[in-house]
C-alpha atoms as one frame of an Amber mdcrd trajectory, in Angstrom:
protein
 -44.287  84.271 -30.946 -46.868  85.935 -28.678 -44.296  88.495 -27.512 -43.518
  89.363 -31.109 -47.162  89.940 -31.977 -47.671  92.329 -29.063 -44.358  94.174
 -29.425 -44.110  94.972 -33.133 -45.390  98.153 -34.742 -46.526  96.430 -37.957
 -48.264  93.060 -38.162 -48.733  91.240 -41.463 -51.182  88.334 -41.464 -51.578
  85.948 -44.392 -55.017  84.355 -44.144 -56.150  81.201 -45.868 -56.244  77.455
 -46.082 -53.332  76.092 -48.112 -55.271  72.887 -48.767 -58.017  74.679 -50.705
 -56.453  76.018 -53.881 -56.458  79.798 -54.230 -57.584  80.170 -50.625 -53.907
  79.633 -49.756 -52.893  83.011 -51.229 -52.218  84.754 -47.889 -49.940  82.011
 -46.537 -48.148  81.832 -49.913 -47.355  85.556 -49.759 -46.016  85.221 -46.199
 -43.881  82.271 -47.310 -42.433  84.270 -50.225 -41.724  87.250 -47.954 -39.915
  85.050 -45.433 -37.861  83.287 -48.111 -36.910  86.289 -50.247 -37.159  89.519
 -48.270 -35.706  90.939 -45.091 -38.455  92.714 -43.198 -37.544  95.424 -40.700
 -37.267  94.446 -37.030 -40.445  96.419 -36.364 -42.479  94.057 -38.583 -43.906
  90.646 -37.718 -45.257  88.543 -40.600 -47.289  85.434 -39.889 -49.215  82.756
 -41.728 -52.450  83.068 -39.740 -54.136  80.247 -41.620 -57.807  80.367 -40.760
 -57.344  81.567 -37.185 -57.224  85.332 -37.757 -60.272  85.935 -35.586 -58.530
  84.639 -32.454 -55.449  86.750 -33.149 -57.510  89.909 -33.645 -59.469  89.253
 -30.480 -56.205  88.846 -28.545 -54.959  92.128 -30.010 -58.066  93.980 -28.869
 -57.509  92.714 -25.337 -53.738  93.226 -25.265 -52.179  96.276 -23.619 -49.687
  96.697 -26.502 -51.040  97.549 -29.938 -49.339  97.790 -33.317 -49.529 100.968
 -35.382 -50.545  99.028 -38.490 -52.107  95.686 -39.414 -51.873  94.336 -42.951
 -54.019  91.394 -44.002 -53.533  89.301 -47.137 -56.475  87.184 -48.198 -58.301
  85.615 -51.127 -61.853  86.570 -51.994 -64.377  85.755 -54.686 -66.216  88.661
 -56.285 -68.080  88.299 -59.545 -66.857  91.590 -61.028 -63.118  90.851 -60.756
 -60.559  88.851 -62.749 -58.627  85.914 -61.276 -55.328  87.094 -59.837 -56.476
  90.724 -59.579 -55.185  92.440 -56.450 -57.221  95.122 -54.721 -57.422  96.818
 -51.351 -60.504  96.549 -49.180 -61.223  99.217 -46.592 -62.913  97.831 -43.483
 -64.994 101.002 -43.300 -66.469 100.246 -46.750 -68.166  97.004 -45.754 -71.939
  97.467 -45.798 -73.329  97.149 -42.278 -75.583  94.264 -43.292 -72.584  92.345
 -44.691 -70.063  92.781 -41.874 -70.760  89.424 -40.265 -71.202  87.340 -43.383
 -68.462  88.732 -45.633 -66.076  85.849 -45.921 -62.522  86.878 -45.230 -62.077
  83.366 -43.961 -65.456  83.119 -42.452 -64.328  85.434 -39.774 -66.973  87.812
 -38.671 -63.803  89.675 -37.855 -64.486  92.704 -39.960 -66.115  94.055 -36.813
 -62.919  93.284 -34.861 -60.850  95.049 -37.507 -63.157  98.052 -37.298 -62.728
  98.146 -33.534 -58.950  97.982 -33.878 -59.068 100.788 -36.422 -61.621 103.110
 -34.829 -61.291 102.457 -31.098 -57.588 101.623 -30.935 -56.327 103.941 -33.680
 -54.591 101.161 -35.622 -54.214 101.569 -39.366 -55.787  98.482 -40.977 -55.248
  97.545 -44.605 -56.489  94.473 -46.431 -55.008  93.326 -49.730 -57.201  90.772
 -51.448 -56.715  88.660 -54.534 -59.566  87.501 -56.709 -59.652  83.718 -56.753
 -59.994  81.643 -59.849 -61.365  78.700 -57.938 -61.728  77.385 -54.416 -62.245
  73.625 -54.522 -64.844  71.929 -52.366 -62.402  69.127 -51.563 -58.750  69.188
 -50.568 -56.684  70.380 -53.489 -53.527  72.277 -52.524 -51.869  74.709 -54.910
 -52.689  78.098 -56.342 -54.042  78.713 -59.829 -51.472  80.236 -62.230 -53.334
  83.572 -62.089 -53.188  83.826 -58.298 -49.618  82.474 -58.193 -48.582  85.263
 -60.582 -49.929  87.918 -58.184 -47.694  86.899 -55.257 -44.741  89.084 -56.325
 -46.974  92.155 -56.573 -48.483  91.349 -53.176 -44.971  91.161 -51.692 -44.142
  94.548 -53.218 -47.329  95.947 -51.657 -46.355  94.604 -48.217 -42.842  96.004
 -48.548 -44.214  99.408 -49.569 -46.409  99.382 -46.453 -43.647  98.256 -44.089
 -40.274  99.392 -45.391 -41.418 102.630 -47.029 -44.257 103.092 -44.570 -47.011
 104.519 -46.764
């Protein structure tokens, strides 16, 4: 697996905890991609769970870099509707929020910025608005977030197969 991460031109990471409701969106998208779509040989898709920070750190240190990183994650913003998909640009994060913005509690927005600015990697984040994230173990996505998986797969395919 490590060789694949460092030798592919496009990396797709699904972030989230499948045991916490809508937080499992990223892994669910990766699962659907693997089951229903043939990705090009230049693409590596991975359920990163909640360990995206370690992967990004390894990428910064690695001699080989991808051309593009796509991240799929669930977020909670008060001005959005459950199941709504939207892109987040790492450059748009306010400086005072970089370390506490919770894309899986990774203060990894700074790592993504480094990969984008210092390494020249195109970084795109597709987020879904959660309906609920339970405080206790409760696997399974809400119907609203579940319904957005197909559109998220189309987004990934447009970024990998078509190469926008």
